[in-house]
KEKE-3310 file (N, C-alpha, C; in steps of 0.2 Angstrom, whole numbers, plus 5000, padded with zeros to 4 digits):
npx = (5433:5444:5460:5474:5487:5499:5503:5515:5512:5524:5529:5535:5533:5520:5515:5505:5487:5471:5454:5437:5427:5427:5439:5440:5442:5447:5445:5450:5461:5467:5482:5488:5499:5497:5497:5489:5480:5478:5467:5472:5469:5462:5467:5458:5461:5457:5461:5458:5467:5475:5480:5476:5465:5466:5477:5483:5485:5492:5493:5502:5494:5495:5496:5481:5476)
npy = (5513:5512:5519:5515:5521:5510:5508:5501:5502:5506:5516:5510:5508:5499:5496:5498:5498:5493:5494:5489:5494:5505:5505:5501:5505:5491:5481:5466:5465:5460:5459:5460:5451:5442:5445:5446:5459:5469:5484:5497:5511:5524:5538:5549:5557:5570:5578:5582:5580:5569:5554:5544:5538:5537:5536:5522:5513:5500:5482:5468:5452:5435:5417:5411:5422)
npz = (5386:5399:5404:5415:5425:5435:5451:5463:5481:5487:5478:5466:5449:5441:5430:5415:5412:5404:5405:5403:5411:5425:5439:5456:5474:5484:5474:5465:5452:5436:5426:5409:5409:5419:5432:5448:5456:5470:5472:5480:5481:5471:5460:5452:5436:5428:5418:5401:5391:5395:5393:5402:5413:5426:5441:5450:5465:5470:5476:5476:5474:5480:5478:5487:5493)
capx = (5438:5446:5467:5476:5494:5498:5510:5514:5512:5531:5530:5538:5529:5518:5512:5498:5481:5465:5448:5430:5424:5431:5441:5438:5446:5446:5444:5456:5462:5472:5485:5489:5505:5494:5497:5483:5483:5473:5466:5473:5467:5462:5466:5455:5463:5451:5463:5455:5472:5479:5479:5474:5458:5468:5482:5480:5490:5491:5496:5502:5492:5499:5491:5478:5475)
capy = (5510:5516:5517:5517:5519:5506:5509:5498:5505:5509:5520:5508:5507:5493:5496:5502:5494:5495:5490:5491:5497:5509:5501:5504:5503:5486:5477:5462:5467:5456:5462:5455:5447:5436:5447:5448:5465:5473:5491:5501:5518:5527:5545:5551:5561:5575:5583:5579:5578:5564:5547:5539:5540:5538:5533:5516:5511:5492:5478:5461:5446:5429:5411:5410:5429)
capz = (5388:5405:5405:5421:5427:5441:5455:5470:5487:5488:5473:5460:5444:5440:5423:5413:5412:5401:5407:5401:5417:5429:5444:5462:5479:5486:5468:5463:5445:5433:5422:5404:5411:5423:5440:5453:5460:5475:5470:5486:5480:5464:5460:5445:5431:5425:5412:5395:5387:5399:5390:5407:5418:5434:5445:5454:5470:5470:5480:5473:5478:5480:5479:5493:5495)
cpx = (5442:5454:5469:5484:5494:5505:5509:5514:5519:5533:5533:5532:5527:5515:5508:5493:5475:5460:5442:5428:5430:5433:5440:5442:5444:5446:5450:5455:5468:5476:5486:5494:5503:5494:5490:5484:5477:5473:5467:5468:5467:5461:5465:5458:5458:5455:5461:5461:5476:5475:5476:5468:5460:5474:5480:5486:5487:5495:5496:5499:5495:5494:5488:5475:5467)
cpy = (5515:5515:5520:5516:5516:5508:5505:5504:5509:5514:5516:5507:5500:5491:5500:5497:5497:5492:5493:5495:5501:5504:5504:5502:5496:5480:5472:5463:5462:5460:5457:5450:5442:5439:5448:5454:5468:5480:5493:5508:5520:5534:5547:5557:5565:5579:5578:5577:5573:5559:5541:5542:5540:5535:5528:5515:5504:5488:5470:5456:5440:5423:5411:5416:5429)
cpz = (5393:5405:5412:5422:5434:5444:5461:5475:5489:5483:5466:5455:5443:5434:5420:5412:5408:5403:5404:5406:5422:5435:5450:5469:5481:5480:5468:5455:5443:5427:5416:5405:5416:5431:5443:5457:5464:5474:5479:5486:5473:5464:5453:5442:5428:5419:5406:5390:5389:5395:5396:5410:5425:5435:5450:5458:5470:5475:5477:5476:5476:5481:5486:5496:5492)
residu = (MET:TYR:GLY:TYR:ARG:LEU:PHE:TYR:GLU:ASP:GLY:ARG:GLU:ALA:GLY:VAL:ALA:HIS:TYR:ALA:ALA:ARG:VAL:GLY:ARG:GLY:GLN:THR:ILE:ARG:THR:ARG:ASP:GLY:ARG:ARG:LEU:ARG:VAL:MET:SER:VAL:TYR:THR:ILE:THR:ASP:PRO:GLU:SER:PRO:PHE:SER:GLY:LEU:VAL:SER:VAL:ARG:GLU:LEU:TYR:SER:GLY:GLU)
# end
């Protein structure tokens, strides 16, 4: 399981998400509360003490995107 801290491009926190597979730039991900987010960039965390696999910059998608 991969855990990620999510942030909007303007720096606001977008929450925490866990996925069975790694996420990558350009992917569309869904959060538990139903938001659809486009992954803009992923910053991998290599610290074994960290509860997260990475920090992810996202952009919220709206209907029709």
